N, C-alpha and C positions, 0 to 999 in steps of 0.2 A: 458800820460796815468797816473794817480795817480794808485800806490800799492794797494791803500786801495779798490777801485773800482774793484767790483767780474766781471769776463767777461763772459758771457751768450755764452754755445753753440750754443742757436740758432740764435747769430749773425755770426755764421760760414758762410764762403758762397759755394754754391752747388757745384761751381768749385773745392773747394779745393780737392786735391788728385786726380783729373780728367785724369789731364795730367802724365800718368804713362807709362811703358812700353806697356801696351795694349791698344792699342787706337779703339780697337773694339766698347767700348761702345762711344767713339765720333762722330765713325761713326754711330753707330744705332741712337743716340741723333740728328746728322743732317738729317738722312734720313728717322726716324721714323716718318709715316704717321699717321694724324688724323684719328681715327676711327671711329667719329661721329660728330654730329652738321652740323654747315655753312660750316666749312672748312673740312669736310671730303674728306680725300684721299688727299690732301697737305701734302706735308712735314713739320716740325716743324719748319724749319729755312723759311719757307715761308708764314707762321703765320704772321699777322698786330701783332705789339706789343700792340696795344690796345688791341686785344683778349687775349693776356697773362696777359696783366694787369688788366685784368677782373678776368680772373682766379686766380690770385694772392690774391685778393682783396675776392672773392667769395669760394676760394679753391680747392687746384688741385685735380684731378682725382687721386684714389686712383692706387697704383701701381706703375711698371716701366712707365708707360706713364705718371702720375703725377711727377714724379721726373725728369724725360727728359723734361717737357713743363718747371718745374721750372729751370733747368740748363740751358733754350732756353730762358728766360725770364731774367736770369742775362746776357747772349751772347748780347742781344739785348740790354738791358738797357744800358750796359757799350759800345755798338756800337762797336761790333767786330765780327758781324755775319759776314760782308764782308771776314775776314781773313777765316772761313770756307769755303766760296763757292765752293772751289777746291774739298771740299770732297761730294758734293751733287752728289749723283751716283756713288761714289768711292765705292771700295769694297778692300778685304784683299785676297792675294793669301794663298796658304798652310804654305809658309814661313813667313808669315806676311806682305809681302811687298804691297804697299798701289797701288791700279789700277784701273785709272782712268775709266770713262764710256766707253772710245774708246780703252781700253784694253791696255793700255799701261802703265808700272810702272811709278809710281809718281817718283822716283832716276832719273829713265832715261829720263823723261823731263827736270828736275833740270841740270842732267849734259850735256844734249843737249843744255839746255839754257847757260851754264856757256862756253862749247866750242864755241858756236855763239860769244858770248862777247869777250873770248878770241882773237878771228880767226880776230875780225876787229879792235886790238889794231895795 
C-alpha cells in the first residue's frame, strides 16, 4: 500500500479488538436472539448469511443489536462461524471460566480430550 493513500477508519473490521480478556461480548454476539422479524427468537449465529447481507445493504439496527449483527456478518462472510459453535448456549461463571450448556467447564473438556489422546499413545 502506498504511503500517500489515506487509510479510512470506516474500513476497520468490526472484529478488531474483540478478542480481549473479556469474552463476554463474544458470548453475547453468538447467543443474542433476534428480537423482531422473520427470524425472531433465533440466535445471531443461526441467522442465514443472506439475511445479514440484506441488513448490511439496508442498514443495521441501532445500538448493540446492530453492532452485534455487523460482527456476525463479518464472521459469516469470512466463514468462521463454525469455530464459534461451541459458544452456543455457553456462559461464564463468576471466575470467568467458560461453561458449556451441560454445565461442564470448557477447559475441563479440553484437558479431558488431551488426556484421552495421551492415553492412546
